C-alpha positions as CSV (number, residue, x, y, z in Angstrom):
1,X,-211.3,44.4,162.5
2,X,-211.9,41.1,164.4
3,X,-215.5,41.0,163.0
4,X,-214.2,41.3,159.4
5,X,-211.7,38.5,159.9
6,X,-214.4,36.3,161.5
7,X,-216.8,37.1,158.6
8,X,-214.1,36.2,156.0
9,X,-213.3,33.0,157.9
10,X,-217.0,32.0,158.0
11,X,-217.4,32.8,154.3
12,X,-214.4,30.7,153.4
13,X,-215.8,27.7,155.4
14,X,-219.2,27.9,153.6
15,X,-217.5,27.1,150.3
16,X,-215.1,24.5,151.8
17,X,-215.2,22.3,148.7
18,X,-216.2,23.5,145.3
19,X,-215.0,22.5,141.8
20,X,-216.3,24.1,138.6
21,X,-215.5,23.0,135.1
22,X,-216.9,22.5,131.6
23,X,-217.1,19.5,129.4
24,X,-217.4,19.7,125.6
25,X,-217.9,16.1,124.4
26,X,-219.9,13.1,125.5
27,X,-220.2,9.4,124.8
28,X,-222.3,6.6,126.2
29,X,-220.5,4.0,128.3
30,X,-220.8,1.3,125.6
31,X,-220.2,3.6,122.6
32,X,-217.0,4.1,120.6
33,X,-217.8,7.6,119.3
34,X,-217.8,11.0,121.0
35,X,-220.2,13.7,120.2
36,X,-220.2,17.4,120.9
37,X,-222.2,18.3,124.0
38,X,-221.4,21.2,126.3
39,X,-222.1,20.8,130.0
40,X,-220.9,22.5,133.1
41,X,-220.5,20.9,136.5
42,X,-220.2,22.5,139.9
43,X,-219.3,20.0,142.6
44,X,-220.0,21.3,146.1
45,X,-219.9,19.7,149.5
46,X,-223.2,17.9,149.3
47,X,-224.4,18.3,145.8
48,X,-223.6,18.7,142.1
49,X,-225.1,21.2,139.8
50,X,-225.1,20.0,136.2
51,X,-226.0,22.6,133.6
52,X,-226.8,21.7,130.0
53,X,-225.7,24.7,127.8
54,X,-227.8,23.7,124.8
55,X,-231.1,23.5,126.8
56,X,-230.0,26.2,129.3
57,X,-231.2,24.0,132.1
58,X,-229.7,23.0,135.5
59,X,-230.2,20.2,137.9
60,X,-229.1,20.0,141.5
61,X,-228.2,16.5,142.5
62,X,-227.2,15.3,146.0
63,X,-223.7,13.9,145.9
64,X,-220.7,13.8,148.2
65,X,-217.1,12.7,147.6
66,X,-216.6,9.2,149.1
67,X,-213.2,8.1,147.9
68,X,-210.3,8.8,145.6
69,X,-207.3,6.9,144.2
70,X,-205.4,5.9,141.1
71,X,-206.7,3.6,138.3
72,X,-204.8,1.0,136.3
73,X,-203.4,3.6,133.9
74,X,-202.2,5.9,136.6
75,X,-204.9,8.5,136.3
76,X,-206.2,10.0,139.5
77,X,-210.0,9.8,140.3
78,X,-212.6,11.0,142.8
79,X,-215.9,9.2,143.3
80,X,-219.1,11.0,144.4
81,X,-222.3,9.3,145.5
82,X,-225.6,10.3,147.1
83,X,-225.3,7.6,149.9
84,X,-225.1,10.3,152.6
85,X,-228.6,11.5,151.6
86,X,-230.0,8.0,152.3
87,X,-228.3,7.9,155.7
88,X,-229.4,11.4,156.6
89,X,-233.0,11.4,155.3
90,X,-234.0,7.8,155.0
91,X,-235.3,5.5,152.3
92,X,-238.6,7.3,151.5
93,X,-236.8,10.7,150.9
94,X,-234.0,9.0,149.0
95,X,-236.3,7.3,146.6
96,X,-237.8,10.7,145.7
97,X,-234.5,12.1,144.4
98,X,-232.6,11.4,141.2
99,X,-229.6,9.5,142.4
100,X,-226.4,9.6,140.4
101,X,-222.8,8.4,141.0
102,X,-220.0,10.5,139.5
103,X,-216.4,9.7,138.9
104,X,-214.0,12.6,138.0
105,X,-210.9,11.4,136.2
106,X,-207.7,13.6,136.2
107,X,-204.5,13.3,134.3
108,X,-202.7,13.2,137.7
109,X,-203.4,14.1,141.3
110,X,-204.0,17.9,141.4
111,X,-203.9,17.9,137.6
112,X,-206.3,18.6,134.8
113,X,-209.8,17.0,134.5
114,X,-210.2,14.5,131.7
115,X,-213.8,13.5,132.2
116,X,-216.8,13.0,134.4
117,X,-218.5,9.6,134.3
118,X,-222.1,10.0,135.2
119,X,-224.1,7.0,136.3
120,X,-227.8,7.0,137.0
121,X,-228.0,4.6,140.1
122,X,-231.3,3.1,138.9
123,X,-230.1,2.4,135.4
124,X,-226.5,1.2,136.2
125,X,-223.1,1.5,134.6
126,X,-224.1,0.2,131.2
127,X,-226.3,3.3,130.8
128,X,-223.5,5.6,132.1
129,X,-222.2,8.6,130.2
130,X,-218.7,10.1,129.9
131,X,-218.4,13.9,129.6
132,X,-215.0,14.9,128.3
133,X,-213.1,18.1,128.7
134,X,-211.0,19.2,125.7
135,X,-207.9,17.5,127.1
136,X,-209.9,14.4,127.9
137,X,-211.3,14.3,124.3
138,X,-207.8,14.6,122.9
139,X,-206.4,12.0,125.3
140,X,-209.1,9.4,125.4
141,X,-211.6,9.9,122.7
142,X,-209.7,10.5,119.4
């Protein structure tokens, strides 16, 4: 019995942090219009898996939650960056990866996801892209 409890505890710790969700609409940072685009995101401890439903392709990107808080409108956010990868593996390895920063915006702390803002670190915020959930689309995009 002790072995089963220990095994369950270890399995629970392996997936200490994981968020899975789908987005249905996207728009570029400087755009005023939203378009249909279905993606799924799986945020884990040290990486994000982004899956494009149209192309049926996935990409695993190093990323770790670095901070959270409230924006000017009272929405709750979490920021994810790959900075830990640079610190852990050094500049040469870091330059070999696709480095993205992500911001997840919620309607409130512990609430529903409105969007994921995805920023390619080499391209900057102006080339960023919003990925909206259905609620995010209805709240922020219409």
